N, C-alpha and C positions, 0 to 999 in steps of 0.2 A: 468722675466720682471720688472725692476727697474725704478720707477717714482721717480726722486727728487721732493720734495716738499720745497721749499726756500720761507724764510719770514724772517723778525725781529721784536723786540718787539719796535724798535723806528717808525715801519710803523704805531703802532697803536696811538702813542704818538701824531701825526699830529691831529690836532683837531680845526676846525674852528667855533665851536659854534654849538648848537643844530639845527639851521635850516638851515644849510649846509646840502647836500645831501651826499656829499663825506665824510662819517663820519667814525671814527673807529670800529663802530659797523659792517661796512661790513666784516671786517677780523675777527672780534670776531664769526659772524654769520655762515662763511666759516668753523672756526675752531670747533665750537660746532657740526655742522652737520656731519661734518669727524668722529668726537669721536662718535657721537651717532649713526652712521651707521655702524660703524667697518671699515669705508673705511681707516681711520687713519691709519690703520695696516699694509695697502697695500703700504705705502709711506715711502720714506727714507728722514728724517727731516734734513735739513741744515740751519744755522744763515747765511743770506746774508752778505758780506762784505760791506764796503764802497767803492764806484768807487772811482778810481783816477782820478786826473784833466786831464792826458794825454788820458785816455780811455773818458772822457767827450768831449775832443777838438776833437776827431773824427767824431764827429756829430754836436757840438755845437760851436758857435764862442766863442773865448776866451773873447771877450768885454761883452758878454750876461753871460757866467760864472762869471765873474768878478762882473758884477751888481747883480746877485742873491746873491752872497757872501756879498755884500755890503749892500744889502737891508734886509738880513735876521736878525730880531729883537731879542732883548734879552727878550722884553715883549710887550704885544700887539700884534696889526694884521697889516700887511703891504699887500696892494694889488698889484699884479704884473699885472693883468688886472681885469675887473669887477668880474669876476668869481674864479679866482686863488689867493689865499691868503697864506701869511707865518706867521707862529705866532712862538715862541720860538724852538719848536720840529720839525718843519717843515723842515729845511735844511737837519737836520740828517736822517728824514725819507725820504727825496728824494735821498739822497745819497746812502742808503741803497737799495732803490727801484731800481735804475740803477746798482748797485753792483750785485744785484740778478741775473739780465739779464747776466751779466759777468761770474759770478759763474755757472749758469746754462748752458752758452755755453762751459764752459772747462769742466764741467763733463759729457756732451752728446759727446761732441767731440773727449774728451780724452777716451770714452767708459767706464766711471764710472758709468754712468746713460743712460738708453734706451731714455726717455723723461722726461722734467723737468716743473714743473709749479711754476711760481712766484707769490706766494700770497701778493701782495705789493701795497701799496699806499705813496705818490699819484700816479695816472695813469700817462700815458706819451704820447700816439699818435698824441694830439694835438700839443705838444710842437714842434716847429720849429726850426730851425739853430739858430734863435737869438732872440726868443721872448716865452714867457709862454702864454698858452691859455687854456680854457675848462679845468679847475681844474690841468692842468697838469704844471709840471717846467722841469723837464728833458725828454727827451725820452727813457724811459727806454729800449723798444723792440730796438730802433735803436742803443744804446750803445751796447746791446747784439750781433748784427748782425754786426756791425762794428768791434767788437772784432774778430767774426769768419773769416771776410774778410781780416782782417789786420795780426793777428795773428796765425792764421792756414790755410791762402791761399785759402779759398773757393772760388770757382770760380761760382758756381750756387747757390743762395741763395733765396729762395721764403718766402713771406710774406703773410699772410691771415688775415684778419681783419672783424670780422661780428658784430662789436659793432654798435649801432643805429646810430651813429655819423661816418661820414666820418674821416678817419685818416690822415688829411691834413698835419700833423708835418712830420709823416712818409713818405709820398709821396712827400714832397718837399726835405726830406733830400737824398733821395735815387733817385730822378728824373732822373739824367743824370748818374748812375752808372749802366751799361751794365750787371752787375754781379747780378743785383737784379729785380727778379718779384714781384711784387704786385697785390694780387686780394682782392677785397673787396665788400662787401654790406653794403647798408647804408640808412636810410629812406633819401627821397628828394621829396621837400625841406624841408631842417632842418638845425640846426646847424652844421657845420661852414659855410653851403651854398657853399660848394665845392665838386669837385669830379665828378660831373655829367658831365661835360665837357671832361673829360679825359678818354680817352681810346685807347690804343694801345697795340702793342705785348707784352709788359712789365707790362704794368697797367690796369687791368680786373677790372674795377669800373661797378658793377652793381647797379644802384638807385632802390630802392623799395618806392612805394607809402604808404603813411598812411595806416593803418590797415592791411597790406601785412601779410598772413599767413605761417605757416611752408612749404606748398606747393609751393609758390611762391619763398621763400629763397632756397629751395631744387632744384628747376628748375634753379635757377641762378648758383648753384654750380653745377649742374649736366651738363647744358649745356656751361657753359662760364668758371668757375674756371677749373674743373677737366680736361679738354681737353687743356687749356694753361698749365697747371702744368705738365701734361703729357708730353708734347711736350718740356718743358724747362728742365725737369729731374733734380730738385734740389737736393743739396748735403744734405741740411738743411732747415728745415721748421721753421718759427716763426709764432706764433698765437698772435695776438691781440685780446686778449680773453675778448670782453665787452660783458655782458648779459643783457644789458638795452633794447635791442630788445625784452625781453621776455613779454607776455601778462599781466602779474601782474604789470610790471614796467610803472606807467601811466605818467612818465616823457618822455617815448620813442615813443609811439604810433604806435608801430609794435606789432605782435601776435605770437611770437615763443614760443614753449614750451622746458622742458627740454629735451623730446625726439628728438627735432630738433638739440639741442647741442650735444648729444649723437651721432646722426647719422653723422653730420658733422665731428666731431673729429675721428669716426671710418672710415670714407670715406677717410681723408686726411692720417690716419695712413696706410691703405690699399695701398694708391697709394705711398706714400714713400717706402714701401716695394716693389712695383712692378718697381719703377723706379731706386731706389737706392739700395735695399736689405736691408737696415737698415732704422728703422721708427726713424730717428733722429728730434724730434719735440721737439720746447720749446715754451711754452705758458706764457704769461704775463698778468696778470690782469689789464683790462681797465675798463669798465662801468658797472653798475650794481647796483640799488640804492633800491630796494624793497629786503630787506634783507633775508626774506624767500626764494624768488624766486632766488636769486643771489646764496645762499647757496645749494639748489637743483641743479642748473645748473652747477655750479661749479663740484659738486660731479657727474652729469652726462657727463661732459665733461672728468673728469678723468676717469670713468668707459669706455669712449670710446677708450681712451688710453691703457687701459688694456685689454679690449675685443677686440677691433678691429683687 
């Protein structure tokens, strides 16, 4: 069992100051915990390359990419939206974050790794085709998924998103692509105030009320996600792995625990083995802002990949 762990030092250099919750300490906490627990030894480490412009243009408008490059500052901070800033190191970080998802796709589909986890920032699932949102510059997971569809001819690709916030950008990008199914849980009503009204054969959105616990999340997965995924039979599964639904993450307002992240990962792995014969899974870090809970949850997620 080979799990590729993909990151890059540039992703730590993106720093919007001590009061911004999307901080470099998030990746440092993950790295420290994996080393302390010995889980680091079970992973194969890779440096993320920079994404190419052509790879970005599969999911983002050329005009938006031009705007991001034009606004990237040499010093100071520029805000793409009220929550999403860029300083001098931010553009390289965003390029490596998206490039990580491309490399993960290649490693898994070329059978050089069974699964992959992209420990990157800035996150991506709020970034729409033509705008930044919610800390996200480029939609990292969408870039990787589009690479699988375009370069590998994947015909059935599934995305699951258990971040506390709805992945509005990912949904917008793949809304009209019949090759893609997306299953998500998220707190509602809550930022970005979308998703609750979208439910179809390919978009399985399950809003959760504030305070929802692990049993509520597990019921949503068992009753709605897994039957839909089983019928769809994805050839590869992407995970928007946001851990801000954790009880300790007071920004989120849900009450999941590390055991819930282990459980859902193991369930998804078993489903992929059942319908595809191979547990092709690519996970990309999204939210999670209480660093201790984040690090423990990532470890549980990786153990679910190993043990499931």
